[in-house]
C-alpha positions in Angstrom: -82.5 50.0 32.0 -83.5 53.6 30.1 -81.1 55.0 27.6 -80.2 57.7 29.8 -79.1 55.4 32.8 -77.2 53.1 30.2 -75.2 56.1 28.9 -74.5 56.8 32.3 -73.0 53.4 33.1 -71.2 53.6 29.7 -69.7 57.1 30.9 -68.5 55.6 34.5 -67.2 52.5 32.9 -65.1 54.6 30.5 -63.9 56.7 33.3 -62.8 53.9 35.3 -60.9 52.6 32.3 -59.3 56.1 32.3 -58.4 55.8 35.6 -56.8 52.1 35.5 -54.5 53.6 32.8 -53.1 56.1 35.3 -51.3 52.9 36.9 -49.3 52.9 33.8 -48.7 56.8 34.0 -47.6 56.1 37.4 -45.3 53.3 36.4 -43.8 55.1 33.7 -43.4 58.2 35.7 -41.8 56.4 38.8 -39.7 53.9 36.6 -38.1 56.9 34.7 -37.4 59.0 37.9 -35.3 56.1 39.8 -32.0 54.7 38.7 -32.1 52.1 36.1 -31.1 49.2 38.6 -34.4 49.7 40.5 -36.8 50.3 37.5 -38.4 47.0 37.5 -39.0 46.7 41.1 -41.0 49.8 41.3 -42.9 48.8 38.2 -43.6 45.4 40.1 -45.2 47.6 42.9 -47.0 49.3 40.1 -48.8 45.8 39.1 -49.2 44.5 42.5 -50.8 47.8 43.9 -53.9 47.2 41.5 -53.8 43.4 41.3 -53.7 42.9 45.3 -55.5 46.1 46.0 -58.5 45.3 43.7 -58.7 41.8 45.0 -58.7 43.2 48.9 -61.0 45.9 48.1 -63.5 43.8 46.6 -63.3 41.3 49.5 -63.6 44.0 52.2 -62.6 47.2 51.4 -65.8 48.4 49.5 -67.6 47.3 52.2 -65.9 49.3 55.0 -66.1 52.2 52.4 -69.7 52.1 51.4 -71.2 49.7 53.6 -74.2 50.4 56.3 -72.5 51.2 59.6 -71.6 54.2 61.5 -69.8 57.5 61.0 -66.2 55.8 61.0 -66.7 52.6 59.2 -69.1 50.7 56.8 -69.9 47.3 58.0 -71.9 45.6 55.3 -71.8 44.2 51.8 -68.4 42.2 51.8 -67.4 40.5 48.3 -70.6 42.8 47.1 -72.8 40.2 48.5 -75.8 40.9 50.8 -76.1 44.5 52.3 -73.8 46.0 49.6 -74.7 49.7 49.4 -74.7 51.2 45.7 -74.8 55.0 46.2 -74.9 55.7 42.3 -77.5 55.4 39.6 -75.2 53.1 37.7 -75.0 49.3 38.3 -73.3 48.4 41.4 -70.4 46.5 39.4 -69.7 49.6 37.4 -69.4 51.8 40.6 -67.3 49.3 42.1 -64.8 49.1 39.3 -64.6 52.9 39.3 -64.1 52.8 43.2 -61.5 49.9 42.8 -59.4 52.1 40.4 -59.2 54.9 42.8 -58.4 52.6 45.3 -55.2 51.4 43.3 -54.6 55.1 42.7 -54.1 56.0 46.5 -51.9 52.9 47.0 -49.4 53.4 44.4 -48.8 57.0 45.3 -46.3 55.8 48.0 -44.2 53.5 45.7 -42.3 56.7 44.4 -41.8 58.1 48.0 -40.3 54.8 49.2 -38.6 53.9 45.9 -35.2 52.1 45.7 -34.9 50.7 49.7 -38.2 49.2 50.8 -38.2 45.3 50.8 -40.7 44.0 48.1 -42.7 41.4 50.4 -43.1 44.2 53.0 -44.6 46.7 50.4 -47.0 44.0 49.8 -48.2 43.7 53.4 -48.7 47.8 53.2 -50.8 47.4 49.9 -53.3 44.9 51.2 -53.4 46.9 54.7 -54.1 50.3 52.8 -56.4 49.0 50.0 -58.7 46.8 52.3 -58.7 49.2 55.4 -57.1 52.5 55.7 -58.1 53.9 52.6 -61.9 52.5 52.8 -62.3 53.8 56.0 -61.3 57.5 54.8 -63.4 57.3 51.9 -66.1 56.3 54.2 -65.8 59.5 56.1 -66.0 61.7 53.1 -67.9 59.7 50.3 -69.6 56.5 52.2 -72.3 58.8 54.2 -69.6 59.1 57.3 -68.8 62.0 59.7 -67.3 64.4 57.3 -70.1 64.0 54.8 -72.4 65.1 57.6 -70.6 68.4 58.1 -70.7 69.2 54.4 -66.9 68.4 53.6 -66.1 69.1 50.1 -63.9 66.9 48.1 -65.4 66.2 44.6 -62.8 63.6 43.3 -60.1 63.2 46.1 -57.5 65.7 46.8 -57.8 64.6 50.4 -59.3 60.9 50.0 -57.0 59.9 47.6 -53.9 62.2 47.2 -53.5 63.4 50.8 -54.1 59.8 52.2 -51.3 58.4 49.5 -49.1 61.4 50.3 -49.3 61.4 54.0 -48.4 57.7 54.0 -45.7 58.1 51.7 -44.0 60.9 54.2 -44.2 58.5 57.1 -42.5 55.7 54.7 -39.9 58.1 53.7 -39.0 59.4 57.3 -39.0 55.7 58.8 -37.0 54.2 56.0 -34.5 57.2 55.8 -32.6 58.6 53.0 -31.0 56.4 50.2 -27.3 55.7 50.5 -25.5 58.6 49.1 -28.5 61.1 49.1 -26.7 63.4 51.5 -23.1 64.4 51.9 -21.1 64.4 54.9 -21.9 67.8 55.3 -25.7 67.0 55.2 -26.2 69.0 51.5 -28.4 66.9 49.4 -27.0 65.3 46.4 -28.5 64.6 43.0 -29.6 60.8 42.4 -30.9 61.8 38.9 -33.5 59.2 37.2 -32.5 57.1 34.5 -35.0 58.0 31.8 -36.5 61.4 32.1 -38.5 60.9 28.2 -40.2 57.8 30.1 -41.1 59.9 33.1 -42.6 62.5 30.7 -44.7 60.0 29.1 -46.0 59.2 32.7 -47.0 62.6 33.2 -49.1 62.8 30.2 -50.7 59.5 30.8 -51.6 60.6 34.3 -52.8 63.8 32.7 -55.0 61.9 30.4 -56.3 59.9 33.1 -57.2 62.6 35.0 -59.9 63.0 32.7 -61.5 60.1 34.0 -60.8 60.7 37.6 -62.5 64.0 38.0 -65.0 64.4 35.3 -65.9 60.7 35.8 -66.6 61.5 39.4 -70.1 63.3 38.4 -71.0 59.6 38.0 -73.7 60.7 35.5 -73.8 62.5 32.0 -76.8 64.4 32.5 -76.9 67.7 30.2 -73.2 67.5 30.2 -72.5 70.7 31.7 -71.1 69.5 35.1 -68.7 67.0 33.6 -67.6 70.0 31.2 -67.1 72.5 33.8 -65.2 69.5 36.0 -62.8 68.8 32.8 -62.1 72.3 31.9 -61.2 73.1 35.4 -58.8 69.9 35.5 -57.1 71.1 32.5 -56.8 74.9 33.5 -55.3 73.9 36.8 -52.8 71.5 34.9 -51.4 74.1 32.8 -51.2 76.7 35.3 -49.3 74.2 37.8 -46.7 73.6 34.6 -46.1 77.2 33.9 -45.9 78.2 37.7 -43.4 75.4 38.6 -41.1 76.0 35.4 -41.2 79.8 36.2 -40.4 79.0 39.9 -37.4 76.6 39.0 -36.1 79.4 36.4 -36.0 81.8 39.1 -34.5 79.7 42.2 -32.3 77.5 40.0 -31.3 79.6 36.9 -32.6 77.2 34.5 -36.2 75.7 33.6 -36.1 72.2 35.3 -38.1 69.7 33.3 -38.7 67.6 36.4 -39.7 70.4 38.6 -42.0 71.7 35.5 -43.7 67.8 35.3 -44.4 67.7 38.9 -45.9 71.0 38.7 -48.4 69.9 36.4 -49.1 66.8 38.6 -49.4 69.3 41.3 -52.1 71.3 39.2 -54.0 68.1 38.8 -53.8 67.2 42.5 -54.8 70.5 43.9 -57.9 70.5 41.5 -59.2 67.3 42.3 -61.5 68.6 45.6 -62.5 71.8 43.9 -63.0 70.8 40.5 -67.0 70.8 40.5 -67.2 73.4 42.9 -65.2 76.5 41.3 -65.1 78.9 38.3 -62.6 78.2 35.6 -60.6 81.4 37.0 -60.3 80.0 40.3 -59.0 76.6 38.8 -56.0 78.6 37.2 -55.1 80.2 40.5 -55.4 76.9 42.4 -53.1 75.2 39.8 -50.7 78.5 39.8 -50.2 78.1 43.7 -50.2 74.2 43.5 -47.1 74.2 40.8 -45.2 76.6 42.9 -45.7 74.7 46.0 -44.2 71.3 44.2 -41.3 73.2 43.6 -40.7 74.6 47.3 -41.7 71.5 48.8 -38.6 69.7 47.0 -36.5 72.4 48.6 -38.1 71.8 52.1 -37.6 68.3 52.1 -34.0 68.5 50.9 -33.4 70.9 53.9 -35.1 68.6 56.7 -33.3 65.5 55.1 -36.3 63.7 53.7 -35.5 61.6 50.8 -38.6 61.4 48.3 -37.2 60.0 44.8 -40.0 61.0 42.8 -41.5 63.9 44.8 -44.7 62.5 45.9 -45.0 64.3 49.2 -44.7 67.6 47.2 -47.3 66.7 44.6 -49.6 64.5 46.9 -49.4 65.5 50.4 -48.7 69.1 50.2 -50.8 69.6 47.3 -53.9 67.4 48.6 -53.8 70.0 51.8 -54.1 72.9 49.4 -56.6 71.8 47.1 -58.9 70.8 50.1 -58.4 74.3 51.4 -59.1 75.6 48.4 -62.6 74.4 48.4 -63.5 76.4 51.4 -61.7 79.7 49.7 -63.1 79.3 46.2 -65.8 76.9 46.3 -69.5 78.1 45.5 -72.5 76.8 47.1 -74.4 77.4 43.4 -72.1 74.6 42.1 -73.2 71.9 44.7 -71.0 72.6 47.6 -72.8 72.6 51.0 -72.0 76.4 51.6 -70.2 79.1 49.9 -66.5 79.5 50.4 -64.6 82.8 52.0 -64.2 84.6 48.7 -68.0 84.3 47.7 -69.4 85.9 51.1 -69.5 82.3 53.2 -67.1 83.4 55.9 -64.9 80.7 57.6 -67.4 77.9 58.0 -66.4 75.7 55.0 -63.1 76.4 55.2 -63.2 75.4 59.0 -64.8 72.0 57.8 -62.3 71.8 55.1 -59.3 72.1 57.5 -60.9 69.5 60.0 -61.3 67.0 57.4 -57.7 67.2 56.0 -56.4 67.3 59.5 -58.5 64.1 60.3 -57.4 62.6 56.8 -53.7 63.0 57.4 -53.5 62.1 61.2 -55.5 58.8 60.5 -53.5 57.9 57.6 -50.0 58.7 59.0 -50.4 57.1 62.5 -52.0 54.1 61.3 -49.2 53.5 58.9 -46.5 54.4 61.0 -47.7 51.6 63.3 -47.8 49.3 60.6 -44.5 50.3 59.3 -43.2 49.5 62.8 -44.7 46.2 62.9 -43.6 45.0 59.5 -39.9 46.4 60.5 -39.9 44.4 63.4 -41.4 41.1 62.1 -40.0 41.0 58.4 -37.8 44.1 58.1 -38.5 47.2 56.1 -35.3 48.2 54.5 -33.2 46.1 51.9 -29.6 45.5 53.0 -26.6 48.1 52.2 -25.4 45.4 49.5 -29.0 44.9 47.7 -29.6 48.7 47.8 -26.0 49.2 46.2 -26.6 46.4 43.6 -30.3 47.4 42.8 -33.5 46.0 43.8 -34.1 44.5 40.4 -31.7 42.1 40.9 -31.7 41.8 45.0 -35.6 41.3 45.1 -36.5 40.1 41.7 -33.4 38.2 40.2 -33.5 40.2 37.1 -32.5 43.3 35.1 -35.0 46.0 33.3 -31.8 46.7 30.9 -29.5 43.7 30.1 -25.9 43.9 30.7 -25.8 46.2 33.8 -24.7 43.7 36.2 -21.7 41.1 35.9 -22.5 37.4 37.0 -20.1 34.6 37.3 -21.1 31.1 36.2 -19.5 27.8 36.2 
């Protein structure tokens, strides 16, 4: 192996480690935004999203995503065995780990949307199916030589493949489960069910922001002269900063006070939105993308409340809505000179790239939502999807795991 190849491998592995660390970010964010009685349950889901997800991605998911097959699905290289395809210049094992961490991130997005009311064993079934089949199929379309790749669809690091997939499934899950007890009053007005530890949630956001410097720049899969990864890193940070400011201002105007939880989600919204176009746009465009994304996160929460969709952590506004926006932004601000198939709308390319982006996001959202709606229906009929009213009121930590994250909240009678 040459020195340059070795450097590329180290970079991809380091990026994989950063993306893996995002699981801690998701865990802290979601645990902080749920009530104390459910903190352990949401963290268990984060653990199993990665542990189970990595196992099935090794056995089958990678083959479905990158194997030789057709435009819909790959069909070779199960268990990284004979026929395993490596589209990168780094060793297969390094590339697999990087992609496995992406798979874990896509799966764990859903945990926040269905928090505080889904049965743990039902959630594990979801994790296996999405990591082994649904996410890899969508990934094959865009990154594994599938039909979207053939059209020139641009999604550099996953606004559609990762975030729109997870966000769409979260939306289906929240609708199917229904709102948490007490979320909406008799008059239909939403009630606040505050998270138990906002400082913990803030820590989660900063961990995710940090991990995103592996998520986006790591998707270059090579160091090269450093220019490409540097542009991606710059755009990633600018979009996050712009999203933070936009969400703060929007919440200030709408609610009379600058809301911290909205501001946190604004940062994440900017990160999600820039994930697809991060390599294809100029820094000024990254800031515009982030500004729109941050505002969209705030208005998305208001919209969900009005239609009685209960999303405890804002997974749908952050990941689904900004997955859509980020994917479309490629067709608006993208530049052929930066590696995109064709110029975007603002650079004289007309609507061609924008049309491909719209087709791609429609396909991703429809497939993810439809397939998981069928799965949730089947799970509900076989083992049940939602915990009982008593378990929900007492808390899933005790009901599902027989423990508490914070001792002393439950009173037990012993003999």
